[in-house]
N, C-alpha and C positions, 0 to 999 in steps of 0.2 A: 765595470758597473754597466747592466746590460741593458739593451736595447729598452726593452719594455720597463726596467727603471726610470730609464733618460726617460722613456714616452710619461710617464705619471708623473714625474715631475717636473716634467716641461707642461703637463696639464693642469698642475696646482698652481704654477707660477703661470698661467696664462687664464685666470679669470681672476674676478674680485666682489664680493658679495656690497650692494648699496641697497640703501633700504631692503633687505632679507631676500632680492634676490641674485642669483647670480649672471654678471655678465661676461661673457667670455674676452678673453684678451683680441679687439681687434673689431669688437661690436663698436659700431657707432653710437656712441652717446656725446654727448653736449650738453650741462648744464650752464646756463644764464646765472640761474638764479636759484641758491639751494632751499631761501628761506619758506618757500611752501611745501618743500618735500614731496615731489612729482616723484609716483611710481614708475619706474626704469622697466623695460622689458626689450628682450629682445628682438620683437615684433616693431617697439615707435621708432626706431632709429635714433635720428639727432633730434635735440629739442632745439628752440630757436623762442626768441622771444617771451613772451609767460608760456613759457613752455609746452608751445605747439609743436607736435610730433611732424621730423619729415624726412624726407629720404629725397638728397643732394640727386641730381642727374650730372648723370656724367658724361662728358667727354663725346663719346660716339653718341648719345641720343642725343642732344645737343646740335650737334654736324648735322645729321638726319634731317632735325628741325629744321635749322639752316637752311639746308640745301631745297626743302619740301618750299620757304618763306621765298628763296630766290627763285624759283618757279611760277609762284602765285604774282611775285613784283614783275618777273618777266613778261607771263600772261597779262596782267595790267596794262603793260606799255604795249607790247604790240596787237594788243585788241583795242585798246581806245586811243593809246596816246601815236601812235602811229599813221594810224588812217586820217587822226585829223591835221596833225603837218605833213601828211601827203596833202588834203581838202585843203589847208591854206596856203600849200607849195612853201615849206620848209623843211631846209635838207635833215636828210637824216641821214645823211654818211660823211659830215664836219668831226671830228675826228678832236678836236681841241676842248679844253675847259673850260670855256665860257661859251662853247656851242649853244644853241638853243636845247637840243636832247640831252647833252650833257645835264644839263643845268636842270631840267624837266626831270630825266632819268635821276637826277642826286636826290631831287625833292620829291620824289614820290617812295625813294627807298627807305629816308626817314620818316615821311610821314606814316608812312607805314609801321615801321617800329614803333612809332611815339605813340601813335592812337591808340595800338591794338594793344601795346603795354599798358598805356593809362588806362583805357575802360574796359579790360577783358584780363590785363595781365599775364597775356601770354597773345602770340601769335597763329595767325591759324598754322604753321609748324609747329610749332609749340601744342595745339589744341589737340592735334594728329596723333601725337605721342605720347599726350595725357602729363604736360610738363607746364610750370608757370613760373613766373619772377616774384618773390617774393624779398621783401625786407627783409636784413638781420634779427630787428628788433623788433619783428613780426608787427610792425605799425602797416597803414593802407599807403600803398606808393604814391607820392607825391609829382609834382607837377615838376616839381626842379631834379629832384633824384631823379625820375624820368630823364627827362631832358640831356641831364648832367650823363647816364647810363646810356642815352638809346643815340644821342649824339655825338656829344664830346669824346667820351669813352670809345664808343662804339668808333670813332675814327681814329682815334690816338690806338685801339686796337687790331684796325683793319691795315694798318702804318707799318704796324710790327708785327707781322705777323705769331710770335712768339705770345700776342697774347690771347689768341685763343688758346693756343698749346699748355698753358700752362691748366686749365680745367682739369685735363687730365693726373697734375701731379699735386697741387691743391688739394686741402681735408674740407674744405669744403665747397668743391666744385667750382671754382671762381674764376674766371675769368677778368684781365685788365680791367676789365669796363666796370664789371663788377665790385672790383675791390674798391675803384675810385668813388662806385657809390653805394657800397658797404649794402651790394643785394646777392642774389645767388639765386638758381633755378632749381627750385623741386618738383620729384613727382606730385601729380593730385594724389589724393586719397583713392 
């Protein structure tokens, strides 16, 4: 078999026809409910919930957004919290988990992610990179989902670093905290 024949054979096996449209093998297509017979194309990527087309945000996009969020949180702490602690003569140099600065830092960290995700479905880092958190069913994010994802799930993911790394390998680009809360991060339109 010549290389041209092999390429032709591979091309024939690498596509499928759905609703009279050719979909290449490897094109991201996920159909939750086929009863409404959605029109699929190479442009609309994955479908979630009630056939909302999405493009999942990968590891590196989420990584850079998270780093930007850490810069925002660090800036809040250095511009607001540290001067207040100095004014009140509270030590900034204690390294205990129960030190006042540790507690306030943790509260700001989790409050930032919970409140930004609740009210905007994205943090400032995600806004800059054009990505947002969505429910896999296409529903509005509930307080329960957000608290579980951003507080409990993020704590577990941070404890087990693999919780973030798996984003690079899963088809819906979910971290451990996303798997726990049935969410994912997608590109905005």
